[in-house]
N, C-alpha and C positions, 0 to 999 in steps of 0.2 A: 827774534830770537831772542827776546830779552824772558821770557817764559822758560826759555828751555835755561839757559843758565841760573833761574830760581828754582827750576825744578833738580836740575843737578847738584848745586848748593845744600835744597833739601837732603838730598841724599847722601851727602859728604858729612855733613853735619848732626843725622843720627845719632842720638845714645844708644838705642837699641837696635839693632837691626829687625827690619820688617817678616816676620813669617809669611813667606810666600805662600801664597792658596795653591794646595795642590791638589789631583785627584786622590780622594778616600780610595785607600784600595779595596776592592771589589771582594778582596778575599774575606771580608767584614761577614758578607754574606754567608759563608762556609762556617765563621763561630758561629753564627747567630742560631743554625742547626741543632749546636748543643748544648743552647743557653740555659734549658730547662730541662734538662737530665742531670736530675740532683745528684750530686756525688751520694753513698753510704756513709752518713757521720757517725751510725753508732761501731761502723766497723773502723775507719780512719784516724777517729779522733786521736787513738792511742799513738796512734804514729807520729802525728803531729807534735804530741807530748814529746817525745823519743829525740825530737831534731832542735827542740828548744833545751835541753837539758842544760847550757851552759849559760841561759837566760832565768831574771827570775819569777818564773814561772806562775809561784805561787801567790805573788804581792797583785792578785787581782783588784787587790779595794783594803782599806784601812783594819787594822785590826781591831775588831771588836772589845778587846783588853787589853789596848795600847798599854805600856808598861805596866802591864800586869804580869803576876807572877810566872804565864806561861811565855811571854814573848819572849826569854833569851832560849826555853828551849826550843819554839818554835824557827825562829833566826839561825840558832845554830845546826837546826837539822834541815833547814832549807840549804844553807851552803855547804855540807855535806852531801847531800843530794844533788846539789849544780856542777859539784866539782869532778863525782861519779863515785864518792865513797858510798854504797849503797847501804853497805853493814850498817858504819856507823848513822846514817839516818834514816835506817829501820829501827833503830837502837834507841833514839833520840827521839822520834816521833812515839814510840809504844812506851816510852817513860813522861811522855806530855799524858798521855790518854789515862795510863795509869796512876800517875799523883793526881792527876787532875780531871777525872770523870765529867767533872759539870760543867766544867771551861768552854767557850765558844765553839771553839776548835780542835774540841774533843775527837769529834766523828770525820772529822775533814783530818785528822793526824794518822787513824785509822787506816785510811785510804792512801794516804802517801806513804804510809807504814809499807804498807800491803805492794803499790807500787813500789815502794827497793827494792822489796824481796822478789817480789818476781822480776825485777831487774837482774837478779841475783841467782835465779834460776831456785831459788825456795818456795815455790809453789805451794805447796802443802799447808806451809806455815801465812803464807800472803791469804788462801782461801777461807780461812781460818778466821784472819783478821774482818777479813769481806762481811761473813756470818755475823761477826760481834755488830760492826757497822750496821746490818742491817736489822737484827733486833734492837741495840739502843739509841741509835744515830738516824731511827730513818728520813728526818727533817734535813741531816746533812746537808751544805751547801753540794758535795763531792759523790751523793748517792747516787746518781744517775753513772756517771762516771763510773762506779763501782760495780753497775752492776755491768755495762762493758767489759771492766778490768777482769769480773769474775768467768763472764764465759768464753776470754781470751784463756785465761787461765784454766778453767774445765778442762778446755781442746785440747791444750796442753798435755793436760795432763791424761788422759783417755787415750790421749797417742801413745803416751807410754804403759797403755794398760790398765788404768784406774777404773776399777767398774762402778764404785761409787762417781766419776765426773762423767762417764759413758753414759751412766742411767738419768746423772742430771740435764745432760746434752738432750739428750731424746723425750725427758717429760717435757721441759721449757721450748723446744720444738713445735711440742702437739701444735695444734689449733683449738683456738681458744675455743668455749662453747657458748652456744646463742645467746647471746645480750640479754640480759634482763631487764625490765622494763624500769626508765632513767631515773632515780630519785633525785626531790627535788633539789639536795645537795651535793650530789654528784657534779664533778666538772664536764660541763656539756661544749662539744664544739659548735663551730657556726652551721654546720647542719644538721646541730642535735644529733650527735652521734656521744657516746661517752667518749670523752678525751683518756685513751688509751697508748697514749704514746710511747710512754716509758715501756710497760707490758711489751708492745709491740717492737720494740726497742732491743728487748732481752729474746724476747723469740724470735730476731730475725739473727742476731748474734750466735743465738743455739744452735741453727740452722746450719748456720756457717760453719760452724764447729764442727757438726756432724754430720756437711757434707766434706768436709775435708777428711773427716777421719771415716767414716762410714757412707760412701753414696749411695748402695745399695739400698741401707736402712733411710737416707734423710730425701731421696726424692718422692717416693710416695705419700711423706707427709706435708713436701712441698706443693704437689699435685692438690693435694685436700685444703693447703689454705689457697691456693687459684683456682679452685672449685667452687669459693664463697664468694657469691655474687653481690653482695649488697654491699650499697655505700658506704657504708664506715667501714667497712675493712678494705678498700681503694689503695689507702696508704699503703697498708701491709703488705698487699698485693705487688705494689711495685717495686718495694724493696726485694721481696720473693723471689720476681723475674729477673733480677738483676743475681741472686744466689745462682737461679736457675740458669743462667747463663755461664757463669764462671767453672761448669761443668761440660764439657764434650763428649756426644755420643746421641746414639737414636733416642734414646727417649728424651733427651735434654732439645732435641726439636722436635718430638711430639709437643711436650706442652709448649712450646715457645707458639708453634705451629694454631694449636690450641684456642691461644692467650691472644694473640694477632687477629683471630677471626673473631672468637664468641664472645670476649669479655666486654662487662654493658661500660664499663668507665674509658673515657677516649684517651687518658693518660696512661693508664696501662697496657691497651694495643700498641700503643706509640713505643713505650720502652720494646713490647715484644716483638718489635717487628725492625728500630733498632740492632737490636740480640741476634736475630737472624741474618741480619749482615754478615757476621763472625762464624754463624754455623755455613752459607756457602753453596750448600745442596742443591741436587737439581730440584727435587719439591720445595727449596727453600725458594728459590728463582720463580718456579710455578706461584707460590703461593702469593709472593711480594708482586707479581704480575696478575695477580685476580684483585688483589688489595687495588693497585695503583686503577687499575680499570673500573673498579664497582664502588670505592669509596667516594663518600661525597663530604668528609671530614678533610680539610683543606691541609691540617696538622701530620694526619695520618698519612695521605697521599705526598706530602713533603718527607716523612721520615723513609717512605720506602722507596722513594727517587734513592736517596742517602744511600741506603740500603742496596738498590743493584748497584747505585756506584763501586760499591767495595767489594764487590762480587768479582773476579775479573776473571771472567769467562767468556767466554764469544755469545750467548745469549743472554747473559745479563746486558752486553754491552749495545747489543740488535732493541732489547726492547726499551734501552733508556733514548737509542737515535728514532727508533718509529713512533715514540709518546712526544720527540721535542718538534717530529715532522707532520705531528698529527693535531687539523687543526681546530677538530670540535674540542680540544683540550683545552683547562682552562690556560691562558695566558700567563699566569703567575708562576702556573707549573711547568708550562714550557720552560720558562726561564731559568728552572732549576735545571730541567734535565741538560738543557745546552751548559750550562755553569758545572753540571759533575761531567759531562766528554769532556769540558777544555781541563779536567785533571785529569784525566786518562790520556796521556801523552802517546797517540799510537797515529798511524800515519792515515786509518780508516775515519777516526773521528776528524781527524782535519778535512781531510777530504771532504767528508760529510759536511763539515760546519760551512765547508768554502760553498759548497750549494747549495748549502740552506740559507744561507742570505739571502740571496736573488729572490728566495721564492716567499719569506715570509714578508707581510706588509708591517707590522706594526714596530716604530721606532726600537722600544724596549726590550724587543726581541732581537733586531737588528743588530742593536749596541752589546748585546750579550752575546752574541755570536763574536763579537769584533773581540772583545773581552777573550770570551775563552782562546780563541786564536792568538794572542798576544798572550797567554798563557803559555802556551806549547811552545812558543819560540821554534826554528829553524827559518832558513830562510825562503820554501817556496809561504810560508806563513807571512816573514815579511814581507815578500814583494806582493803578496796578498793588499797588505794593509796598503802599502804603498798605492796599490794601483786604485785604494775605494777611494785614499786621500787626492788622487789627481780625476777622479771620476767627476766631472761639472756636472753631470746627471743622477750624481746621487746628494742629499738635503746635506747641507752644509755642514749638520749638526755632526751628521756618520762621518763624513768626513776628518772633522774636528779632533772626534774621537780616534778616528782610523789613525792621524799624523800623531797622535799623541800617544797612544800605545807603539807605536811603532819605534816612535822616541824615544819612551821608556824601557822598550825590552830589547835593546842594542840595534837599532836599524841603522843602516849605512848613513855615515856621518858626511860624509862625501858627498852624497846622492837629497841629503836634509839641506845640507846649505846650497846646493844647486839651487832649491828648491825657490825658493825665495822670490830671484828677479823673473820667475816662469809666473807664478802667482798673481792674479790680478783681482782677485777677493778679499777685501779687507780685514772682514775675520780669520779667511787662513792666515795671511798675513802674521798677525798677533799671536797666533797659536802655534807660528813657527818661531817666531821671538819664543816664546814662555818653554817651546819642547830646545831651545838651545840654550836656555836658560839651566834648564834640570842635566843639561848633561856637562861630563867635568873635563872634555878635550880644550887641548889649544886652538882649536879651530872651530869650536862652537863662542870660544869667547871671542875670536876673531871678528865669527861676523856680527853677532853684537855691536862692540866696537866700531864694526864698518856703517851698522842699521844707524847707531848711535850720532855717527860722524856726518853720514852724507844721505839719508835717508830725506825724500821731499815732504812726506806728511810728518807733519809734525807730531797728531796722536800715536805713530810707531815711533819715533823717535824717543820720545815721551817715554810707550814700554819699554825701550833696549835701554833707556839712560837709568831706568828704576829697577831693572833686574841688573843691568852692572852695578848696582850699589846693595846688592847681596850678595854681590862675588868676592871674595878672602884675598883676589891676588892684587897684587900691587899694580899690575897696566890698569886694571879700570880706574884704582883709586885715580891714576896719570890722566886717564882719560876725561874723566870727571872733573880734576881741576881745571885742565886744558878749556872743555867748554866752558865753566865757571870764569876764568882769564884766559879771552882768547890770546 
């Protein structure tokens, strides 16, 4: 008994609670699908700034002319901007540039003055200041942000009927001319391509603006961008796919289907496949089925499975079920299909997965079926999980997982409590103790207390005592003290 006393004393005396080892949510698999789908930074950056008005967003580093003649103007302008007084901010930033045109932050002040004018809907003056920044301060820290802001301003002006802005959008949206041989002094990427990120971002911003203003003119230009098949334009094509996807219609579908089937870059094809999930037409389902059957690219296959799972019609669901049951398909892809079926909570999918469990042989596939059914919930699936847990012919690991998920998803606690005395397997009893520890009902704590006090197996008693130590219930503390001081 001394070991039990020491165990209980250690639990009571812990300065910090031990974090229980829990099973990581398998929904992380779904999140991993999206990790490589980059946001369009050139279009979203200004929105992020808008949300930070109350912060000192312009103090990204030390002032180069700290305590110099521009310092007080800069700080006054920043305070005005942060409190939403954009008229004063624009004037103060403008004063800085006019009075100190050679100061280190003169070019940046033009950008912030333009931004303040933009916030006040003074679009024409804001456009003029950004043009001045381009001409006089091409090396300003905010130069690239200025290009993105200019594209947004030109879009707003074009919508108001400004012909100059409309012409600007059309001009900058056009595909670049074939690249000239790279000069030794020109920046070159790791792939040997000219570094044209700034130019590409400007073009994408212009295309986005043109699409909002005049989709009829924008889509043919986007098609030209996507028709470029060289490696150096792959990044631009990925951004263009996103822009295309934002406009629904038959032309959008045609473009995405062509890219998904024919673009030489794997990531560009994956982007197109992902956005086909938002189209959801019969043609899109047919194309996704074809890609799923023919591709040898695991990531493209994964995107096709996800896209099908997002199209809520009978045919897409059947394709997923057929793929999950296909013994010739790669195991990892079948697991993804099973996972996505579990996210569509239909009686048809539940019945299919319960039947599939008996047909698959790999433990990984069986585990995914158990998890997917646990996510669907429902009395039928709860009973099925308990049946697997009680089936002594099943591998013990599968029984433990079924038991865990039955407990996590609100399985009948009375039934779970009654299982303990019926179980003969040591590992299953340990799993049950853990399941009780994860439930918040009084009956679960009662069962842990009973095991801690009466269980003949010392290891099982120690497990129960440990989990009692993680409880904040006063009854648990009292039991631990009783074990220490019998």
